[in-house]
DOTITI-913315 format. One record per residue: x, y, z of N, C-alpha, C in turn; residue in three letters. Coordinates in steps of 0.02 Angstrom, whole numbers, plus 50000, padded with zeros to 5 digits. Layout:
N
XYZXYZXYZALA;...
This chain:
336
491125302350782490725296150785490765291750729UNK;490845294950673490935290350606491615287750608UNK;492105291650634492795288550639492805283350691UNK;492465284350747492445278850799492115272350769UNK;491595273750730491225267850699491655264850654UNK;492005268050615492435265650562493025261250597UNK;493285264750651493805260850691493565254450719UNK;492935254750742492675249550778492575243650725UNK;492325245750668492185240750612492865237550589UNK;493345242250585493995239150557494295235150613UNK;494205237050678494435232550730494015225950735UNK;493435225950722493015220150715493155215950661UNK;493335219150604493565215050544494235212350557UNK;494675215550587495365212750603495255206850650UNK;494885207350705494715202150751494485196950719UNK;493915198150677493575192650639494075188450592UNK;494485192550560494945189250514495485185150551UNK;495695188350608496205184750647495875177750672UNK;495235179350698494855172950725494865167150663UNK;494635169350604494625165350550495275161750539UNK;495775166250537496435163650528496635158150578UNK;496485159950647496655155250695496255148550691UNK;495595149450672495135143550672495415139350609UNK;495635142750553495915139150494496495135550511UNK;496985139150548497575136550570497535130550615UNK;497065130750660496925125950708496605120050674UNK;496195120750629495845115350594496335112050547UNK;496815116050516497315112950476497805109350518UNK;497895111450577498365107450623498065100850641UNK;497385101450655497075095450674497025090350617UNK;496885093450556496915089250496497615085250485UNK;498095088950498498735086650491498885081750538UNK;498695082550603498755076750655498445071350645UNK;497765072350619497345066750604497595062650545UNK;497835066250498498125063350439498785059350457UNK;499135062150502499725058450523499545051850562UNK;499075052450605498885046650644498555041050597UNK;498155043250550497865039450502498395035650463UNK;498875039250436499405037050398499805031250439UNK;499975032850500500315027750537499855021350551UNK;499265022750565498805016950571498725012650509UNK;498675016350454498645012150390499295008750373UNK;499845012050401500465008650389500545002250430UNK;500215002850494500314996450535499854990250503UNK;499274993050477498844987850444499124984950386UNK;499494988750343499864986150287500384981350307UNK;500774983350358501264978850381501024972450407UNK;500454972350441500154966650475499944961950415UNK;499594964550369499374960550309500004958050267UNK;500484962350267501074959950227501434953850268UNK;501524954250332501824948850363501404942150369UNK;500744943550368500274937750364500294933550303UNK;500474937350248500564934050186501224933150163UNK;501734934450207502414933750190502674926350180UNK;503014925150126503214918150114504014918450098UNK;504334912750102505004912650082505114905450045UNK;505714905850014505904899349976505484899149913UNK;505414904349878505074904949814504314903049824UNK;504014906049888503354904549899503124898549925UNK;503584894049945503394886949967503324886850040UNK;503544891950077503494891850153503214898550180UNK;502674897850218502404903150258502834905450310UNK;503064911950317503484913550369503164912850443UNK;502464915350445502204914850505502124907150533UNK;501984903250488501854895850507502574892950520UNK;503074894950489503734892050497503954894250569UNK;503834900450592504014902450655503654899250714UNK;502974899150696502544895450744502654887750756UNK;502874885150700503064877750704503734876650733UNK;504214881250720504834881350752504864880850823UNK;504434885950855504334886150926503994880550954UNK;503464877950917503124871750943503634865550946UNK;504004864750897504444858950890505014859250938UNK;505184865250949505824866450994505574865351065UNK;504974868051085504714867051157504554859751162UNK;504264856251113504114849251122504744845051132UNK;505264846451093505934842851100506234844151164UNK;506254850151188506554851951257506204848351308UNK;505544848051305505184844851367505314837251357UNK;505294834551295505444827451289506094825351316UNK;506614829351300507284827751325507344828251402UNK;506994833151423506934833551500506654827451534UNK;506094825051504505794819451532506154812851523UNK;506494812151466506944806451454507524806051505UNK;507854811851519508364812551567508124810751634UNK;507484812551643507164810851714507004803751718UNK;507074799651667506904792351664506174790251647UNK;505924794751607505214793051581505184787051537UNK;504974781951558504864775051526504424775551472UNK;503914779351479503384779551428503694782451361UNK;504054787551366504344790151303504894786051277UNK;505254782551318505774778251290505444772551254UNK;504904770351277504544764551239504284767551176UNK;504004773251171503774776351110504284777451064UNK;504864778951088505424780951041505974774951029UNK;505764769051045506194763751041506394761850966UNK;506054763650914506194763150845506184769850811UNK;506564769650755506514776550716505854778250689UNK;505464773050671504834774450648504344777050700UNK;504424773750756504004776250820504174783150837UNK;504874785050829505034791850849504724797050796UNK;504834795150738504544799950688503764800450690UNK;503424794850703502674794850704502524798950764UNK;502794798150820502584801150884502724809150878UNK;503374810350868503574817550873503264821750812UNK;503194818950758502844822550699502104823750713UNK;501744818250728501044818550739500924823550803UNK;501264822850859501174826650916501324834250901UNK;501844835650865501934842250845501464845850799UNK;501224841450753500684843350706500084844450744UNK;499934840450793499284842350832499314848250875UNK;499924849650898500084855250941500024861650893UNK;500284861250835500324867250792499604868250748UNK;499304863150728498724863650693498114860250713UNK;498104857650778497544854450806496914859250811UNK;497104865650832496564870150843496194872250776UNK;496544873850727496234875550660495904869150631UNK;496184863350643495754856950625495094856450655UNK;495114857650723494464857250756493964862450729UNK;494194868750713493824874050682493494871550618UNK;493924868050576493694865650509493174860450519UNK;493214856350571492764851050585492054854450606UNK;492144859850644491464862850667491154866050607UNK;491524868950560491274873250502491114868150445UNK;491354861450449491214856850396491604859150333UNK;492204860850341492674863150287493354859850291UNK;493734861050238494414858450239494834862050286UNK;495274859650324495744862450371496184867850334UNK;496264873450360496594879550328497344877050308UNK;497664873450352498364871750345498444866750283UNK;497944863550263497924858850207497724862050148UNK;497404868350149497134871450092497664874650044UNK;498284875250069498824877950029499454874450044UNK;499944874049997500534870850005500994873450053UNK;500954880350059501564883450094501444883050171UNK;500884881050198500804880650271501114873650297UNK;500914868150278501224862150301501934861250282UNK;502064864050222502774864250200503214867850249UNK;502974872850272503264876750329503424872650392UNK;502914868650413502944864750468503454859450457UNK;503464855650395503974850950384504644853850383UNK;504764859250363505454862450366505654863650438UNK;505184866350477505334868050545505474861350580UNK;505064856450573505234849950609505894846750585UNK;506094847350524506724844350501507314847850533UNK;507224854850532507844858650561507894856650639UNK;507304856950672507414856250751507564848650769UNK;507334844050728507534837350741508104834150707UNK;508174836350647508664832050601509204836550563UNK;509234842450588509764846850555510484844050561UNK;510974844650511511634841650522512004844550583UNK;512294840550620512664842550681512164845350736UNK;511534844650725511064847450772511094854850782UNK;511404857950731511514865150735510954869750748UNK;510394868350721509834872950726509524872450793UNK;509484866750823509204865950892509644869250943UNK;510304868550933510804871550977510804879150970UNK;510674881950906510664889050898510034892250933UNK;509484888050924508854890350961508884891351029UNK;509404887651063509494888651132509794895451147UNK;509954898851104510244906051115509674911251106UNK;509544915551150508984920151152508924924851094UNK;509574926851066509684931151011509274928050948UNK;509284922050936508894918250883508194916650899UNK;508044914150963507384911150978506924917450989UNK;507144922651015506684929051035506334931650969UNK;506714933450915506254936450860505794930850823UNK;506074924550830505584918750804505004918250847UNK;505074918450915504564917850957504114924050955UNK;504394929850939503964935650926503484934850865UNK;503734932450814503404931450755502864925950762UNK;503054920650798502634915550819502034918150860UNK;502134923150901501594926350940501094930450893UNK;501394933850844500964936350796500534931950756UNK;500884926150741500544920350710499954918150753UNK;499964917550817499434916350859498854921650862UNK;499034927550851498494932750840498214931050777UNK;498554929350725498294928550657497804922150664UNK;497994917150703497614910850706496934912050733UNK;496914915550793496264917050824495804921450786UNK;496044925250745495694931150708495594928450637UNK;496044928650601495954926550526495724919250519UNK;496104914650559495924907550548495364904550598UNK;495184908850638494564908350691493974911850681UNK;493934917250708493314921650704493114922550635UNK;493624925150598493434926750519493274920850483UNK;493524915450497493404909450462492594907450473UNK;492394908450531491724907150547491274912850513UNK;491454918850508491074923950478491054922850399UNK;491544920050372491514918650297491454910850281UNK;491144907550329491034900350324490594898750264UNK;490644892850234490244890750175489464890150193UNK;489374888050257488684887150276488384894550303UNK;487844896150280487574903150295487374903650372UNK;487184898150404486934898250470487594899750514UNK;488114896250498488704897650540489004905350533UNK;488884908550475489054915350462488754920150506UNK;488094918750526487634922850563487694921450640UNK;488084916050657488124913750728488624917550770UNK;488394920650821488854923950870489274918550898UNK;488954913250925489334908950965489794905150922UNK;489604904350859490084900450813490724904650799UNK;490674910850795491234914750782491714914750847UNK;491354915250907491804915050971492164908450980UNK;491744903050968492034895550979492574894950931UNK;492524896650867493034895550814493604899050830UNK;493564905750857494154909650873494524906550927UNK;494164903350980494524900251037494844894051015UNK;494504889450975494784883450951495384884250907UNK;495394889050864495944889950819496484893050855UNK;496434897050906496934900350940497314896350990UNK;496954890951025497354887551075497244880451084UNK;496764877451043496614870751061497044864851031UNK;497624867351006498104861950980498364857951043UNK;498524861251096498804857851153498294853751181UNK;497654854851188497164849551211497094844151165UNK;497094844651096497004839751053497624835151058UNK;498234837651067498814833551068498804829651133UNK;498604833051193498534829551257498024823751254UNK;497424824651219496954819651215497274814051178UNK;497594815651119497824810451078498394805751113UNK;498764809151156499284805251195499014802151257UNK;498594805351297498444802551357497664801051372UNK;497224802251318496584800751319496174806151349UNK;495484805451351495034810551368495134812351438UNK;495364808651480495484810751557495954817151564UNK;496364817651508496784823651513496384830351515UNK;495854830751484495444836851484495244838851553UNK;495014834251588494694835151656495264835851710UNK;495804834051700496354833551746496814839451741UNK;496684844051693497034850151685496674856651695UNK;496984861651724496694868151727496824871851663UNK;496424876751644496524880851585497234883251575UNK;497574881951525498264883851520498404891651504UNK;498964894251510499054901151499498824903251430UNK;499044899251378498814900551310498124900551301UNK;497734896451339497034896251331496714901951365UNK;497014904351421496744910051453496844916151406UNK;497474917151384497604922951334497164922751281UNK;497064917451245496584916351185495914918951201UNK;495604916051262494964918851277494854925551283UNK;495334929451315495294936751318495374940051253UNK;495814937551210495944940951142495354939651098UNK;495074934151097494494932551061493874937151075UNK;493794937551144493224942051163493354949351139UNK;494014951051152494214957851131494084959051056UNK;494294954851018494244955250939493474955450924UNK;493064951650952492424952150937492064958450957UNK;492184960451017491864965951043492094972251002UNK;492694973150991492914979150958492704979450888UNK;492684973350851492484973550779491704972850768UNK;491374969550822490614969050818490404966350752UNK;490614960450728490454958650657489744957350641UNK;489374955250698488624954350683488184960350702UNK;488504965550721488064971350742487694970650804UNK;487744965350842487404964650904487544970050961UNK;488194972050967488364976451019488074984250996UNK;488144985650929487904991550905487154992350914UNK;486814986750907486024986850915485894987750992UNK;486324984251037486124985851111486374992951127UNK;486854995351098487065002051122486585007251097UNK;486295006051040485775010751010485185010851054UNK;484975004851081484355004351128484505008451190UNK;485155007751224485365010651280485375018751272UNK;485615020751218485675027851201484945030851196UNK;484555026951167483805029051160483505030151222UNK;483655025851276483335026151341483565032251379UNK;484215034051370484485039851402484425046751360UNK;484185045751303484055052251260484605054251214UNK;485105049651205485595051251152485475047451090UNK;485175050051039484995047550975485605048050925UNK;485615043350888486105043250829486845042150846UNK;486995041750914487715039850934487885032350913UNK;488475032050880488775025350862489445023750890UNK;489485018850929490135016750956490425010750927UNK;490025005350907490274999950879490094999350808UNK;490494996450767491234993850787491694999250804UNK;492154997650853492685002550867493245002750815UNK;493424997250787493934996850741493764991950683UNK;493974992350629493914987450568494354981550588UNK;494194975850568494574969850581495354970350569UNK;495504973750518496224974350496496584978550548UNK;496274983350571496584987550622496684984050691UNK;496134980650706496114976850766496614971450773UNK;496744968550714497274963050715497894965150737UNK;498054971850707498704975350734498804975550813UNK;498214978550841498194979050912498234972050946UNK;497964966750917497944960250943498724958050947UNK;499054958850894499724956650892500194960950949UNK;500034966750954500424971151003500224968551072UNK;499624967551088499414965551152499734958751177UNK;499684954351125499984947751137500734947551145UNK;501084951551109501774952951120501884955651190UNK;501494960651215501624963551278501494957751333UNK;500964953851319500834948251376501344943451373UNK;501634941151315502144936251312502814938851340UNK;503074945551318503624948351345503574948651425UNK;502994950951455502984952151525503064945151557UNK;502774939451536502834933451563503554930851559UNK;503894930551495504474928051482505084931251521UNK;505044938451514505604942351534505584944951606UNK;504964946951627504904950151693504604945251744UNK;504334940151714503994934751762503274937051785UNK;503044942451756502394945051782501854942851735UNK;501314939551759500794936851718500204942351728UNK;500164945851671499734951551669498954949351661UNK;498854942651646498174940151643497844938451712UNK;498324938151765498044936751832497504941851857UNK;497624948351850497074953051869496444951851827UNK;496464949851767495884948951726495514942351748UNK;496004937151764495684930951786495294932251860UNK;495544935951900495274937551967494614941451955UNK;494644946151914494024949951901493494945951865UNK;493714941051825493184936751788492954931651838UNK;493354929451883493094925251938492574927651985UNK;492664935051997492154937352040491514938852007UNK;491534940051939490994941851894490624934851890UNK;491014929651879490664923251866490334920951930UNK;490604922251988490354920352051489684923152065UNK;489574929452034488924932752041488464930451993UNK;488624929351926488224927451873488054920251872UNK;488554916251891488484908551891488694906251958UNK;488314907552012488504905252078488544897752075UNK;489094895352114489154887852109488824884552169UNK;488354880552155487944876852199488204869752225UNK;488694867552179488974861052190489464860752257UNK;489474855552295489864854652359490574854352335UNK;490944859452364491684859852341492084858652405UNK;491884854952455492264853752519492394846252520UNK;492974844352537493174837952551493464837552619UNK;493104835952676493344835952742493474843552757UNK;494054845652773494174852152799494484855752742UNK;494594852752683494914856052625494404858452578UNK;494554864852557494084868252502494434868152441UNK;494054865852390494324865452318494264872552294UNK;494824876152270494804882352239494654881452168UNK;
């Protein structure tokens, strides 16, 4: 009996030790896995912060703003040339003198690139971000000169090749993520006026204006206020709307969603659970950049607009929450 007990104790000790060893090994494995994931995540955040502050030319030119301005100027010139070749008299009149050409193209491209953040600055009663430092507007001027004035028109011709335009456009897309977050939502959260810092709607509106309102500002400047009511929301505006909402929900800067979730958990009996914020702003910006690259790649390369399912779902929700009572029929035609 003693021998059996001793054997049982020894077996129990062995099993217990093995269990401890297994638990320790499993915990160590989980720790290493978590550590690896955390390291990769931290590396992505560091990379995002690095590219946001990256400058060239002895610090005179912001890389993100140079790429964003390059794509803006290239797209504007390409469209202007298409219209001129199509016989657009309006552009021919505006460009009939060198001064008229410079004034129109530079102002229009400037509005397209910085119009959104300028509106945000007006909302917050602060200086526009692109004028607060030398490196931003200098990057725009360099991009403009290269696209419109480079010797032999070599830069514009080079941009016609996908091998050069694609990486610049990818960087410009990351610049767009930076604009709606750092220059939009975050700008409102750190505004000089205390009331704006605590405003949910202020953060959302500033994120939207900084992210995509440049095209609207340029359109109004060229064609008047009727341009606003004659155009449906553009693809960049649609993308910015979803990305701003995502950024705000995931980071929950005012703690509104966390408060609502705590009330919900209390009602169902789950005390102390915390979901919001899901990510810190720095980590969320990495995902914003990735998602915007995926959306842009899908549209440009495969021709698939990944925003369409979101638009359809949003339309159904809006139809329930905000049912339209206005008459939308003209004769037999229904306005969609």
